N, C-alpha and C positions, 0 to 999 in steps of 0.2 A: 180570331179569324177576320175580324173587321180591319185590322191593321194590314193584314196580307192583301186584302183588297185594294186598299188606299196605295200600296206599294207595288201594285202589279204593273204589267206593261202597258203603255200607252194604247188608247183605243185607236181605231181607224178614224183618220181624218185629223187626229192631234199630232202636233209636232213630235218627232222622236226626241225626247228628253235627253237621251244618252249621246246623241249625235252632236259633234262640235259644230259651230257656225263655219261655214266654208265661203262666206262672201268675200272676205279679204283676200283668200287664197284664189278664188275664181277670178277676182280683179285682177291679181298679179299675173296669172296665167293669160288671160285676155290681153292685158297690156303688153306682155312680152311677144304674144302671136302679132298683135297690131303693128309692133316695131319691126316685124319682119324676121324675128327669130325663128329658126328652123326648129320648132318644138312640136311637131305633129304628135310623137310618142307621148309628150306630157300632156297635151290636149285630150288625148283618147284615155290616158291613164286617169286624169282628173274626171272625165265624165264616167268612167267605171267606178271611181270611188264615190262620187255623188250617187250614182244608181245603188250602189251597195248600202250606203248609209241611209238612203231613203227606204230601203227594205229592212232596216233594222239590224244591219251587220255589225254596228258598233257596241261592244260590251266593255264596260269599265275595266281598264287594265289589260284588255285584248285588243290589239290593232288588226283590223281586217287585213287580208292579203293584198287587197287593192291599194292600201296605204303604202305597203313596201314596195309595190309595183310603181306607185307614182314617185317615191323616193329614188328609185332606180332609174327611172326615165329623166328625173331632174338631173341626176349625177351624170348621166350619159350625155345629156345636153350640155352640160357645164364642161365636161371633158372635151367636147367638139368645139368649145369656144363660145358657145351661145350664152348671153347675158341673161341669167336665170337666178340672180342673187335674190331679188325680191321673192321669187317664187320660193326658193328655197327657205328664205326666212319665214314666210307664211306657213309653209309646210311644216317647219319646226314646231311653230306654235300649235298646229293641229295635232301633231304628234304628242306633244306634252299633254294636250287636253284629252287625249285617249289613254 
């Protein structure tokens, strides 16, 4: 029973151990937005993903739907000719982490 207590979910105030680090992805999104890329949908999807992960939506082997929405937004921006290569690369690393 003691082991189950140690392996339980993180307590309030502790970082979510299952959530990937989004700093590099956030940096890539912010940098693309500052360059003038028209990526409002990507920025919104990124905010939704951060919010979901903060609430503990990440489970090992299960990507939250917000992650798929972010991927779709990045691909749509790319199809419109926006320079989102760095965002796509960092997103791929986050996807692998989940």
